[in-house]
C-alpha positions as CSV (number, residue, x, y, z in Angstrom):
1,M,0.0,0.0,-0.1
2,L,2.8,2.5,0.9
3,K,4.7,1.3,-2.1
4,K,1.8,2.1,-4.3
5,L,1.2,5.5,-2.6
6,L,4.7,6.8,-3.1
7,F,4.8,5.5,-6.6
8,R,1.5,7.5,-7.2
9,Y,2.8,10.7,-5.7
10,G,6.2,10.2,-7.2
11,L,4.8,10.0,-10.6
12,A,2.3,12.9,-10.1
13,A,5.2,15.1,-8.9
14,T,7.3,14.3,-12.0
15,A,4.4,15.0,-14.2
16,G,3.9,18.3,-12.4
17,V,7.5,19.4,-12.7
18,A,7.4,18.5,-16.4
19,L,4.5,20.3,-17.0
20,A,5.8,23.5,-15.1
21,V,9.0,23.5,-17.2
22,M,6.6,23.4,-20.4
23,S,4.3,26.2,-19.5
24,P,3.4,28.1,-16.4
25,A,-0.3,28.4,-17.4
26,V,-1.1,24.3,-17.6
27,Q,-3.6,23.3,-15.0
28,V,-2.3,20.3,-12.8
29,D,-4.2,18.2,-10.8
30,L,-2.0,15.8,-9.0
31,G,-4.3,12.9,-8.8
32,H,-6.4,14.0,-5.7
33,D,-8.9,11.6,-4.5
34,E,-12.6,13.0,-5.2
35,N,-13.0,13.2,-1.4
36,E,-9.6,14.6,-0.4
37,A,-9.8,18.1,0.8
38,H,-7.9,20.8,-1.2
39,A,-6.0,23.3,1.0
40,T,-4.9,26.8,0.2
41,T,-2.3,28.5,2.1
42,A,-1.5,32.2,2.8
43,V,2.0,33.3,2.5
44,E,3.7,36.6,2.6
45,V,6.2,37.7,-0.1
46,E,7.9,41.0,-1.0
47,A,6.3,43.2,-3.8
48,S,9.0,42.4,-6.1
49,S,8.2,38.7,-6.1
50,L,4.8,39.3,-7.7
51,P,3.7,39.9,-11.5
52,K,1.2,42.5,-10.4
53,A,-0.6,43.6,-7.3
54,L,-4.0,42.1,-6.2
55,A,-6.5,44.8,-6.8
56,D,-10.2,45.3,-5.6
57,D,-11.1,47.1,-8.8
58,V,-10.0,44.1,-11.2
59,E,-12.8,42.9,-13.6
60,I,-13.6,39.4,-12.8
61,Q,-14.1,37.1,-15.8
62,A,-16.7,34.3,-15.7
63,W,-14.8,31.5,-16.9
64,P,-16.4,28.3,-18.4
65,V,-16.4,25.2,-16.2
66,P,-17.3,21.5,-17.2
67,T,-20.4,21.3,-15.4
68,R,-23.1,23.7,-13.4
69,R,-22.8,23.9,-9.6
70,S,-24.6,25.9,-6.8
71,Y,-23.5,27.0,-3.3
72,Y,-25.1,28.7,-0.3
73,I,-23.4,31.0,2.2
74,T,-23.9,30.0,5.8
75,A,-24.6,32.4,8.7
76,S,-20.9,32.4,9.6
77,C,-20.2,34.2,6.4
78,S,-23.1,36.7,6.3
79,Q,-20.4,39.6,6.6
80,H,-18.3,38.3,3.9
81,A,-21.4,37.5,1.6
82,S,-20.6,40.0,-1.0
83,A,-17.0,39.0,-1.3
84,I,-18.1,35.5,-1.7
85,R,-20.6,36.2,-4.4
86,R,-17.8,38.2,-6.3
87,G,-15.5,35.2,-6.2
88,A,-18.2,32.8,-7.5
89,A,-18.7,35.1,-10.2
90,A,-15.1,34.1,-11.6
91,W,-16.9,30.9,-12.8
92,Q,-19.7,30.5,-15.4
93,G,-22.6,28.3,-14.0
94,L,-22.0,28.7,-10.3
95,T,-25.2,30.0,-9.0
96,E,-26.3,30.8,-5.3
97,G,-28.9,28.7,-3.9
98,G,-28.6,25.2,-2.6
99,G,-25.5,22.9,-3.1
100,T,-22.1,23.4,-1.5
101,P,-22.3,25.1,1.9
102,V,-19.8,27.9,2.2
103,E,-18.6,28.4,6.0
104,C,-16.3,30.9,7.5
105,R,-13.7,30.3,10.2
106,N,-12.3,33.0,12.7
107,S,-8.8,31.5,12.4
108,Y,-6.6,29.2,10.2
109,I,-8.2,26.0,9.0
110,T,-7.0,23.1,10.7
111,D,-9.0,20.1,9.7
112,C,-8.2,20.2,5.9
113,G,-4.8,18.4,5.8
114,G,-1.5,19.8,4.8
115,G,0.6,22.1,7.0
116,G,1.0,26.0,7.1
117,R,-1.3,28.7,7.4
118,I,-4.4,27.2,5.8
119,V,-6.8,29.8,4.7
120,G,-9.4,27.8,2.3
121,C,-10.5,24.4,2.0
122,N,-12.7,22.6,-0.4
123,W,-13.8,19.1,0.5
124,G,-14.8,16.5,-1.8
125,R,-15.0,18.9,-4.9
126,G,-17.9,20.7,-3.7
127,Q,-19.2,18.9,-0.8
128,R,-18.2,21.7,1.7
129,I,-16.1,24.8,1.6
130,A,-14.4,26.7,4.5
131,L,-12.7,30.1,4.3
132,Y,-10.6,32.0,6.6
133,M,-11.2,35.5,5.2
134,G,-8.8,37.2,8.0
135,G,-6.0,35.3,6.6
136,V,-5.8,37.0,3.1
137,G,-5.8,40.5,1.5
138,D,-8.2,39.5,-1.3
139,D,-11.4,37.6,0.2
140,A,-12.9,37.4,-3.2
141,L,-9.9,35.8,-4.6
142,L,-9.8,33.2,-1.9
143,A,-13.4,32.4,-2.5
144,A,-12.9,32.2,-6.4
145,H,-10.1,29.9,-5.7
146,E,-12.0,27.5,-3.3
147,F,-14.9,27.5,-5.7
148,G,-12.6,26.4,-8.6
149,H,-11.8,23.2,-6.7
150,N,-15.1,22.2,-7.4
151,W,-13.6,21.3,-10.9
152,Y,-9.8,21.9,-10.9
153,G,-6.8,21.3,-9.1
154,H,-3.9,23.7,-8.0
155,S,-1.9,25.1,-11.0
156,T,1.7,25.7,-11.6
157,Y,1.4,29.6,-10.6
158,R,3.2,30.3,-7.3
159,C,0.6,33.1,-6.2
160,A,-3.1,33.4,-7.0
161,G,-4.4,36.4,-9.0
162,W,-7.1,37.2,-11.5
163,G,-5.2,36.9,-14.8
164,S,-6.8,33.5,-15.7
165,P,-8.2,30.5,-14.2
166,Q,-4.9,28.7,-13.8
167,E,-3.6,32.0,-12.0
168,V,-6.8,31.8,-9.8
169,M,-5.9,28.3,-9.1
170,A,-2.5,28.8,-7.6
171,P,-1.9,26.9,-4.5
172,S,-1.0,30.1,-2.5
173,I,-2.8,33.4,-1.9
174,C,0.0,35.9,-1.6
175,T,0.1,38.9,0.6
176,L,2.4,41.8,0.0
177,R,4.5,42.0,3.2
178,G,4.2,45.5,4.6
179,S,1.2,46.5,2.3
180,P,-2.2,47.7,4.1
181,D,-3.7,44.5,2.9
182,A,-1.1,42.3,4.6
183,R,-2.8,40.8,7.5
184,Q,-0.6,39.1,10.0
């Protein structure tokens, strides 16, 4: 069993590295189990490390998705509802009303798997989503990223941004160190 698991992740890691070398815009799903949780971390980077700053006034695209989905915002997220709706607008066919419950946490997420400062989690490709809005500088981008896990795995981009679906699906939401949006 362990041998098979190590082989599977070794093969997936090799494929991921090969795809990263070929193109930074290639979507990579490293063979996640349908029921596995997808964790998103928050990291701090220097301003020079990012291709562009994350802005609140960015125009959100409605990118096509393979299947239609719906979500509902739980009471824990009522104060963040507009940011969650803005993030959902990144994906065509994602509508509010039923479907995936979206809950908000008051601290980093510890029940998602993985380590580090987990700010978002999507269990089972849309069975449940948790967000820690206090952990990032762009709440809508965090929501868009977690909704994206309904269909997609992490991309090879380092830091999430609004430039493309692949950029939204980067494994980390980067906050500029020292910026007004940087939350410790």
